[in-house]
C-alpha positions, 0 to 999 in steps of 0.5 A: 320331366314331362309325363305322358298323358293318360292313354284312356283320354280321347285320341285327339286330346292325347295327341295334343297333350303329347305335342304340348309336352314336347314343346315344353321340353324343347323350350326348357333346360331339363336340369334347372327347369328354366328356359333354355338358350334357344327359347331365351334368344327368341325372347331377346329378339322380341325385346329388341323389337320392343325397345326399338319401337318404344325406347323403353329401357331393357336390361340384359344380365349375364351371370356366371357361377364363380369357381364352378369347376372347383365345386365339381372337382372337389365334390363331384358333378352331382354336387355341381348339378345341385348348385346349378339347381339352387342358383336357378331357383334363387334367380326365379325368386329374385326377378319380377313376373315380367322378366325372363331367366334362362340357363344360357349354358354350363354354369352361365345364366341370363336374365332380361328385364324389360321396362327396367330403369337403371336404378331398378336394374342395379338393385335387382342384380345386387339382390341376386348376387347377395341372395346367391352368396347367402345360400347354403347348398346341401350337396350330400347328407353331411356337406353343404357348399357356398357359391357366388356369382359374377354379373354383367349387365348391358342396356339395349340402346334405345330406338335402335333395332340391334341384334341379340348377339350384339347385346349379349356381347356387350353384357358378356364384356361386363361379366368378364369385367366383374370376373377380372375385378375379383368376382362376386360383384356386379358391373352394369353399363349405364351409358346406353348412348356411349355403349352403342357399337359401330354395327349398331350405329350402322343399323340405326343410321346406315340408311342415311348413307344410301341417298339424300333424305327427301325431307332435307332442305337446301340453302340457295345462293352464297353460303351465309346468305339466301333462304331455305327451300324444299328439295329441288324436284 
């Protein structure tokens, strides 16, 4: 919760602090204190731009608490909230300062790791999974619960100006795969080039279909003979 500033301060300072507080509220999930979905999507778009320019590997992790409904049904929604808060704190401790973590919605979280090699990304995801698994979450003075998470991860295709929805869809597909394989596991797509979707390929190569590139050279004469030359005027 963001508190109102002291009303005795200068009016300009008071208004600025109120604006700052409202901005913070608009970017954060009130239950967990993590970035909210809206803010995370803007972070993801910036990361996509960076990958398109630099080609550096960036990993998106989608994480979902396993059997969360049964926690709510068995212990109540207040207990469910405490589990969400505990998992959120765990995620914040497991990532690097340069990484971004958000509550994506319900019991689902998202993490984006810029400049992340495959070996590093898998190690971070596995560390998150095992750390959550080891938690004993107190939901009442006499009751503690255990929780696990499933994680799906997809690397942004290098040099491609993709979109946030496409990247999220690919990571979500890996999350569903982790769920289908028994939950409490990590599934990460290591094949960045193969994983490029048809729409992403169109984003990369579609402009080539609009006309012959100016730099394309032609072969004069019969096939197999003749010399290359520049584009005819």
